[in-house]
C-alpha positions as CSV (number, residue, x, y, z in Angstrom):
1,X,73.1,18.2,-13.4
2,X,74.9,20.8,-15.7
3,X,78.2,18.5,-15.8
4,X,75.7,15.0,-16.7
5,X,76.6,13.6,-19.7
6,X,73.9,13.9,-22.6
7,X,73.6,10.2,-21.8
8,X,73.0,10.4,-18.4
9,X,70.8,13.3,-18.8
10,X,68.6,10.7,-21.1
11,X,68.4,8.0,-18.7
12,X,67.8,10.4,-15.8
13,X,64.9,11.5,-18.2
14,X,63.8,8.1,-19.0
15,X,63.9,7.0,-15.5
16,X,61.5,9.7,-13.7
17,X,59.3,9.2,-16.9
18,X,58.6,5.4,-15.9
19,X,58.0,6.3,-12.7
20,X,55.1,8.7,-13.4
21,X,53.7,5.8,-15.7
22,X,54.1,3.2,-12.7
23,X,52.4,5.7,-10.3
24,X,49.3,6.5,-12.6
25,X,49.0,3.0,-13.7
26,X,48.6,2.1,-9.9
27,X,46.4,5.4,-9.3
28,X,44.2,3.5,-12.6
29,X,44.4,0.2,-11.1
30,X,42.9,1.2,-8.1
31,X,40.0,3.3,-9.2
32,X,39.1,0.5,-11.6
33,X,39.0,-1.9,-8.2
34,X,36.5,0.8,-7.0
35,X,34.1,0.5,-10.2
36,X,35.2,4.3,-11.0
37,X,37.8,5.5,-13.7
38,X,39.2,9.0,-13.5
39,X,37.3,11.1,-16.0
40,X,37.4,14.8,-16.1
41,X,33.1,14.5,-16.8
42,X,32.6,12.7,-13.6
43,X,33.8,15.1,-10.7
44,X,32.8,14.7,-6.8
45,X,29.4,16.3,-6.0
46,X,28.1,16.2,-9.6
47,X,24.2,16.4,-9.9
48,X,23.9,13.4,-11.5
49,X,26.3,10.4,-12.1
50,X,25.7,7.8,-14.8
51,X,26.6,3.9,-14.5
52,X,26.9,1.8,-17.4
53,X,28.8,-1.4,-17.7
54,X,31.9,0.2,-19.5
55,X,32.1,3.9,-19.0
56,X,33.8,5.7,-16.2
57,X,31.6,4.9,-13.4
58,X,30.5,1.4,-13.0
59,X,29.0,0.5,-10.0
60,X,26.1,2.3,-8.0
61,X,28.6,2.3,-5.0
62,X,31.2,4.3,-6.7
63,X,28.4,6.4,-8.1
64,X,27.2,7.1,-4.2
65,X,30.6,8.4,-3.2
66,X,30.3,11.1,-6.5
67,X,26.7,12.3,-6.6
68,X,26.0,15.2,-4.3
69,X,23.0,14.9,-2.1
70,X,20.0,16.1,-3.9
71,X,21.2,14.5,-6.6
72,X,20.6,11.2,-9.2
73,X,22.5,8.4,-10.1
74,X,21.5,7.4,-13.0
75,X,21.8,3.4,-14.2
76,X,21.9,2.2,-17.4
77,X,20.7,-1.3,-19.3
78,X,23.3,-4.4,-18.4
79,X,23.8,-6.6,-14.9
80,X,25.7,-5.0,-12.2
81,X,27.1,-7.5,-9.6
82,X,26.6,-5.8,-6.5
83,X,25.9,-6.5,-2.6
84,X,25.4,-4.6,0.6
85,X,25.0,-1.0,-1.1
86,X,24.6,1.5,1.7
87,X,22.8,4.8,0.4
88,X,22.8,7.7,3.2
89,X,22.1,10.2,1.7
90,X,19.1,11.8,-0.2
91,X,19.5,11.0,-3.6
92,X,17.2,9.4,-6.4
93,X,18.2,5.9,-8.0
94,X,16.9,5.2,-11.7
95,X,17.4,2.5,-13.9
96,X,16.9,3.1,-17.7
97,X,15.5,0.6,-19.5
98,X,15.6,-2.3,-16.5
99,X,19.4,-2.5,-15.2
100,X,19.6,-5.7,-13.2
101,X,21.1,-5.6,-9.9
102,X,23.0,-8.7,-9.2
103,X,22.8,-10.1,-5.6
104,X,25.2,-13.2,-6.4
105,X,23.5,-15.0,-3.2
106,X,25.0,-14.5,-0.4
107,X,24.0,-11.0,1.2
108,X,21.4,-8.1,1.0
109,X,21.5,-5.8,-2.6
110,X,20.5,-2.5,-1.2
111,X,20.1,-1.1,2.3
112,X,18.7,2.8,2.7
113,X,19.6,4.7,5.8
114,X,18.4,8.1,4.8
115,X,15.6,10.5,4.5
116,X,13.7,10.8,0.9
117,X,15.4,8.4,-0.9
118,X,13.9,7.1,-4.3
119,X,14.5,3.7,-6.0
120,X,12.8,3.3,-9.4
121,X,13.2,0.8,-12.3
122,X,15.5,-1.3,-11.3
123,X,15.6,-5.2,-11.5
124,X,17.3,-6.8,-8.1
125,X,17.6,-10.1,-8.0
126,X,19.0,-13.4,-5.9
127,X,19.2,-13.0,-2.3
128,X,19.7,-16.3,-0.5
129,X,18.1,-17.6,2.5
130,X,19.4,-16.5,5.9
131,X,18.9,-18.0,9.3
132,X,20.4,-15.4,11.0
133,X,19.8,-11.8,8.8
134,X,16.5,-10.7,7.5
135,X,18.2,-9.9,3.8
136,X,16.8,-8.2,1.6
137,X,16.9,-6.7,-1.9
138,X,16.0,-3.3,-0.7
139,X,15.9,-2.3,3.0
140,X,15.3,0.9,4.4
141,X,15.4,1.7,7.8
142,X,15.3,4.6,10.3
143,X,14.5,6.8,7.7
144,X,11.8,9.3,6.6
145,X,10.1,9.5,2.6
146,X,11.2,7.4,0.8
147,X,10.0,5.9,-2.7
148,X,10.7,2.7,-4.0
149,X,8.6,2.7,-7.5
150,X,8.2,0.6,-10.5
151,X,11.0,-2.2,-9.7
152,X,11.4,-5.9,-10.4
153,X,12.4,-8.1,-7.7
154,X,13.2,-12.0,-8.4
155,X,14.3,-14.6,-6.2
156,X,15.1,-12.9,-3.3
157,X,14.6,-13.8,0.4
158,X,12.9,-10.7,1.7
159,X,11.9,-8.5,-0.9
160,X,10.9,-5.1,0.0
161,X,11.8,-4.4,4.3
162,X,10.9,-1.3,5.8
163,X,11.7,-0.9,9.5
164,X,11.1,2.2,11.3
165,X,10.2,4.4,8.4
166,X,7.3,6.9,7.8
167,X,6.0,8.8,4.9
168,X,6.9,6.3,2.6
169,X,5.6,4.9,-0.7
170,X,5.7,1.2,-2.5
171,X,4.0,1.3,-5.7
172,X,4.0,-0.2,-8.8
173,X,6.3,-3.1,-7.9
174,X,6.8,-6.5,-9.2
175,X,8.1,-9.3,-6.6
176,X,8.2,-12.6,-7.4
177,X,10.1,-15.7,-5.7
178,X,9.8,-19.6,-5.6
179,X,10.3,-20.8,-2.5
180,X,8.8,-24.0,-1.1
181,X,8.8,-23.8,2.9
182,X,8.1,-21.0,5.2
183,X,10.9,-21.3,7.2
184,X,13.4,-20.9,4.0
185,X,11.2,-18.0,3.0
186,X,10.7,-14.6,3.8
187,X,8.0,-11.8,2.8
188,X,7.8,-10.3,-0.2
189,X,6.9,-6.5,1.5
190,X,7.8,-6.5,5.0
191,X,6.9,-3.3,7.6
192,X,8.0,-3.1,11.1
193,X,7.3,-0.1,13.2
194,X,6.4,1.9,10.7
195,X,3.7,4.4,10.1
196,X,1.7,6.5,7.0
197,X,2.9,4.4,4.5
198,X,1.4,3.9,1.5
199,X,1.6,0.7,-0.8
200,X,0.0,0.5,-3.7
201,X,0.0,-1.4,-7.1
202,X,2.2,-3.8,-6.7
203,X,2.1,-7.5,-7.3
204,X,4.0,-10.3,-5.0
205,X,3.7,-13.9,-5.2
206,X,5.5,-16.8,-4.3
207,X,6.7,-15.5,-0.4
208,X,6.0,-16.6,2.7
209,X,3.5,-13.9,3.1
210,X,3.3,-11.8,0.2
211,X,2.5,-8.7,2.4
212,X,3.2,-8.6,6.3
213,X,3.1,-6.1,9.0
214,X,3.4,-5.6,12.5
215,X,3.3,-2.5,14.6
216,X,2.3,-0.7,11.3
217,X,0.3,2.4,12.1
218,X,-2.2,4.7,9.7
219,X,-0.9,3.2,6.6
220,X,-2.7,2.4,3.2
221,X,-2.7,-0.5,1.0
222,X,-4.8,-0.2,-2.3
223,X,-4.6,-2.3,-5.9
224,X,-2.6,-4.9,-4.6
225,X,-2.1,-8.4,-6.0
226,X,-0.8,-10.8,-3.7
227,X,-1.3,-14.6,-5.0
228,X,0.5,-17.9,-4.8
229,X,2.4,-17.0,-1.5
230,X,3.1,-20.4,1.0
231,X,0.8,-19.0,3.9
232,X,-0.7,-15.7,3.8
233,X,-1.2,-13.2,0.9
234,X,-1.4,-10.4,4.3
235,X,-0.9,-11.1,7.2
236,X,-0.8,-8.1,9.6
237,X,-0.7,-7.9,13.8
238,X,-0.6,-4.8,15.7
239,X,-1.1,-2.8,13.6
240,X,-3.9,0.2,14.4
241,X,-6.4,2.4,11.9
242,X,-4.9,0.8,8.5
243,X,-7.0,0.6,5.1
244,X,-6.9,-1.9,2.7
245,X,-9.0,-0.6,-0.6
246,X,-9.9,-3.0,-3.5
247,X,-6.6,-5.2,-3.4
248,X,-7.0,-9.2,-4.6
249,X,-5.6,-11.8,-2.7
250,X,-5.8,-15.0,-4.3
251,X,-5.0,-18.7,-4.1
252,X,-2.7,-18.4,-1.0
253,X,-2.2,-21.3,1.2
254,X,-4.0,-19.6,4.5
255,X,-5.3,-16.9,3.1
256,X,-5.9,-13.0,5.0
257,X,-5.2,-12.9,8.7
258,X,-5.6,-10.1,11.1
259,X,-4.8,-10.4,14.4
260,X,-4.5,-8.0,17.3
261,X,-5.7,-4.8,15.7
262,X,-8.1,-1.8,16.1
263,X,-9.9,-0.2,13.6
264,X,-8.9,-1.5,10.6
265,X,-10.8,-0.7,7.6
266,X,-10.8,-3.3,4.7
267,X,-13.3,-2.0,1.4
268,X,-13.8,-3.8,-2.2
269,X,-10.9,-6.8,-1.4
270,X,-11.4,-10.1,-3.2
271,X,-10.5,-13.0,-1.3
272,X,-10.3,-15.4,-3.8
273,X,-9.7,-19.5,-4.2
274,X,-7.6,-20.1,-1.1
275,X,-8.8,-23.4,-0.5
276,X,-7.4,-26.4,2.2
277,X,-8.2,-27.7,5.7
278,X,-6.8,-24.7,7.4
279,X,-7.6,-22.1,4.4
280,X,-9.9,-18.7,4.5
281,X,-10.4,-15.6,2.8
282,X,-10.0,-13.9,5.9
283,X,-9.7,-14.3,9.2
284,X,-10.6,-12.0,12.2
285,X,-8.3,-13.0,15.3
286,X,-8.7,-10.8,18.5
287,X,-9.3,-7.6,16.8
288,X,-12.1,-4.9,17.7
289,X,-13.7,-2.1,15.6
290,X,-13.4,-3.9,12.2
291,X,-15.2,-2.5,9.4
292,X,-15.6,-4.8,6.2
293,X,-17.3,-3.4,3.3
294,X,-17.9,-4.3,-0.7
295,X,-15.4,-7.2,-0.9
296,X,-16.1,-10.3,-2.3
297,X,-15.2,-13.7,-0.8
298,X,-15.3,-15.6,-3.8
299,X,-14.4,-19.6,-3.8
300,X,-13.0,-20.2,-0.4
301,X,-12.8,-23.1,2.7
302,X,-14.4,-20.6,4.8
303,X,-15.3,-17.0,3.6
304,X,-14.7,-14.7,6.7
305,X,-13.8,-16.7,10.1
306,X,-14.2,-14.5,12.9
307,X,-12.6,-15.1,16.9
308,X,-12.8,-12.2,18.9
309,X,-13.7,-10.1,16.7
310,X,-15.3,-7.2,18.6
311,X,-18.0,-4.8,17.2
312,X,-17.3,-6.1,13.8
313,X,-19.2,-4.5,11.0
314,X,-19.9,-6.5,8.2
315,X,-21.5,-4.7,5.4
316,X,-22.7,-4.9,1.6
317,X,-20.5,-8.1,1.1
318,X,-20.4,-10.6,-1.4
319,X,-20.6,-14.2,-0.3
320,X,-19.9,-16.8,-3.2
321,X,-19.4,-20.6,-3.3
322,X,-17.1,-20.8,-0.5
323,X,-17.8,-23.8,1.8
324,X,-18.9,-22.0,4.7
325,X,-19.2,-18.1,4.0
326,X,-18.9,-17.3,7.4
327,X,-18.0,-18.2,10.8
328,X,-18.7,-16.4,14.2
329,X,-16.8,-18.0,17.1
330,X,-18.8,-17.3,20.6
331,X,-15.8,-14.9,21.0
332,X,-17.1,-12.4,18.4
333,X,-19.5,-10.1,20.5
334,X,-21.5,-7.2,19.5
335,X,-20.7,-6.9,15.7
336,X,-23.2,-6.6,12.8
337,X,-23.8,-8.8,9.5
338,X,-26.2,-6.5,7.4
339,X,-27.1,-6.5,3.5
340,X,-24.5,-9.1,2.6
341,X,-25.3,-11.4,-0.1
342,X,-24.8,-15.1,0.4
343,X,-24.8,-17.0,-2.9
344,X,-24.5,-20.7,-3.8
345,X,-22.3,-21.4,-0.7
346,X,-22.4,-24.8,1.3
347,X,-23.0,-23.3,4.4
348,X,-23.9,-19.3,4.8
349,X,-23.4,-18.7,8.4
350,X,-22.2,-21.0,11.2
351,X,-21.5,-20.3,14.9
352,X,-20.6,-22.2,18.2
353,X,-22.4,-20.0,20.5
354,X,-25.8,-20.6,21.5
355,X,-26.9,-17.1,21.7
356,X,-24.8,-14.6,19.6
357,X,-24.6,-11.3,19.9
358,X,-24.0,-10.1,16.3
359,X,-26.8,-8.9,14.3
360,X,-27.9,-10.2,10.7
361,X,-30.2,-7.7,9.0
362,X,-31.3,-7.3,5.6
363,X,-29.1,-9.8,3.8
364,X,-29.9,-11.4,0.5
365,X,-30.3,-15.4,1.1
366,X,-30.2,-17.8,-2.0
367,X,-31.6,-20.8,-0.4
368,X,-34.2,-18.5,1.6
């Protein structure tokens, strides 16, 4: 080196500088492609990572690679085009001023596989129909303790989908879709093989079923509005020991259906304006030991249809302006309808049994 001319040394320094600049440009391009611009303020294992449209971290997926377990990802207002986000560690993902996570149609948006994940304050939009996959805006599977709070879901195949979860809370979310047929639409809130879930204060409209349960136990559903869904406002099967309190099911295709279930309690709900040749406020099909108390059945083709509802207790409910207030099939045995009000219905109680075993006592009949 010492024998090189000054010109040669200058050329060598220039060459090394160009190489370092090129390497830096390549590293920067790789980072930007992954949604992370290197910054000393964003370190691996940070307790909080901020996602912004033009900052160091620009995607939720990138933030999840940086944040520590138990940390927070805070998403600022804006629109983010992300799909297939995997949340595999316990974190909180919180939106600031309702940022939009745009699914762009062809994929699910977020899948949660870790315990103790919270998702709040996001708008998730545009998950297209699939006849192969149950694509959802938010899917939680094989996890405990999730909290899905105060989000908005627009134009999704499935809205919020829980599979094999325990102890989760789904609260204060607004879900809206505009599907036209049962086959091309999914459900707003769906639970499969889950237990001890709280679903409260949500609004669901425009899906196949607003809320759908299968093999669900010990779950509490309260203060939800489910209206304008293609088939059922609420539909559940094989889901024992659940409570449904102060919900409103309005203008759904066929009303609410409860099937193959034991020990269900429905208290203080409203079943309203479910009209059609096969519509009802509430269908009880092949169930046992159900309790219906303080519910209002208002302006339905049939208020309550009980088919194979054994040991049904219906106490202090109001049946108002329905076509048929109550239909008791012969397969319904050993029940009791007590202290109910029957007001302005076309028909109050109908049965196809010559000797029904259901007891009617202490009811008010406006046409008496």
